N, C-alpha and C positions, 0 to 999 in steps of 0.2 A: 504494500500500500504506500502511496506517496504521502509525505508529510502534509498534515492538514493544519489550517489556521483556525482560530476560534470563530472567525466570521464564516468560513466554509462549513464548520461543524453546525453552528446555529442555523444556517440556511438550509441544511439538509433534512431537518425533522419533518416527517410526514403525518404524525399522529398527535400533534399538539398545535396550539395556536402560535402565531409569531411572537406574541407577548410571552407565552410560556417558554418558548425556545430562547428568547432573549434573557430570561431570568434563570434558566437552568445552570447548574454547576458544571463548567467545563474543566477538565484536568488542567492544573496550573503548569505542569511540567511537560507540555507538548513537545518541546525541543528534545527532551530526553527519551521520548518513546522509541522503542526499537522498531521503527517504521518498516525496515526491510524484512522483518519477521512477522509483521501483522497482516492478516487478511481482512480484519475489521478492527475498529477502535471500540473497545467496550470498557465501561467504568461504572462504579457505584458512586452515588452522591454522598460525600462525607457528612453533610448536614442532615441527610435523610437516608439512612442505610437501606431502607426498603425500596428506594428509587434507584434505577440503573438506566444506562443509556448504551445504545449500540449504533455505530455509524459504519456503513459498508457501501461498497459500490454494488448497485443492483440495476440491471438493464441499462448499463452504461452511464448511470447517474449516481451521484452520492446521495444516499438515503439514510436518515436517522430515525430511530425508533425509541420512544420513551417506554420503559419497562417498569413494572412493579414486581419486586422480588419477594421471596420469603422474608418475613420479619425476623428480627433477632430472637433466638430461643426456639425457632421452629426448624432449625437445621436438621437435616436427616442424619441419622446415625448409621443406617445400613448403607452398603455400597450402592451407588446409583450411577447411571451412565448419562453423560451429556449427549443430547440429541444432535448437537452441532458437530462436535469433534470426536465423539465416541470414546472419550476418556472416562474411566470409572473413578469415583472418589468415595471415600468414607466421609460423609458430611460436607462434601464440596460441590454438590449440585443442588440448584434451587429451581423451583418452578417459577419461571418469569412470565408475566402476563403483560401483553401490550394491548391497549385499546386500538380498535381498528381505526383507520383513517376516515375522515369525513363523517357523513350522517350516521353511518353504522356505529362508529365509536361514540358519537354523541348520544346514541340510543343505548349505550352500555355494552355493545358487542366487543368482544376481545378475542385474542389469539394467545395461546400459551405454549410453552416449550420448556423442557428441562435443560438448563444451560449451566455451565461451570459458574459457580457463585461469584468468582472474581473476573469472569468474562475474559479469561486469558487462554481461550481455546487455541489460538494460533501458536502460542508458546508451548502448550502441552503437546500439540501435534508434532512440532519440530524438536521436541526433547529439550527445549530451553528452560522449561519449568517442570519440576517433578511433582506428580500427584501421589507418589508413594508406590509401594510394591503392588504389582498387578494392575496398575492404572491403565496401561496400554495393552490391549489384546494383541496376541501374535497374529499378524496379517502378512500375506504374501505380496501385497501391493506396495508400490514405491512411495517414498515420502511425497513426491510430486502428486501422485494419485490421491493420497490422504489429504493433501492441501486442497486439491480440486474438489474433493468430496465435501470438506468443511465449507469452502466458499459456496458450493451449490446448496448446502443445507441452510446456510445463513441467508442466501438470496431467496430461497423458497420461503423462509420464515418472513422476511421483509415483504415479499410479494403477497403473502396471506394477510399481513397487516394492512397493506394498501388496497386489497380487494374491497369493493363496495358491498 
């Protein structure tokens, strides 16, 4: 992923108002992000830990999604698998729910997925971050194929959020 500016990030959101996008908490250390290893930018809001954000390229456009994650204390204790990168964690996967874009979201419709709680899927896939013993299933596909699968899974999730 190419390095993003705060302005690009705020302009990308598809499931919140422009005012909400203007007020959301963008990571302060954008320059220090490992951009060459990221397939998408994901982060939790330090002021509201149940809020999370994901910005990815989808259909040739930069798209951002506001997420609501599991609240503190409801972390899972059994091993769970992230539906984006297929990494398993003990307590490190959360159900993330995104309001749909447009009228559907205003009517309360949402889309959910089990995602790495820290939204660091790209780093887990590449082995840059360790989720513990047994976190990665043995697969015969290449790293490039795993990355493509993660990108496709994220794009499919963003597409579901954008569907009316």
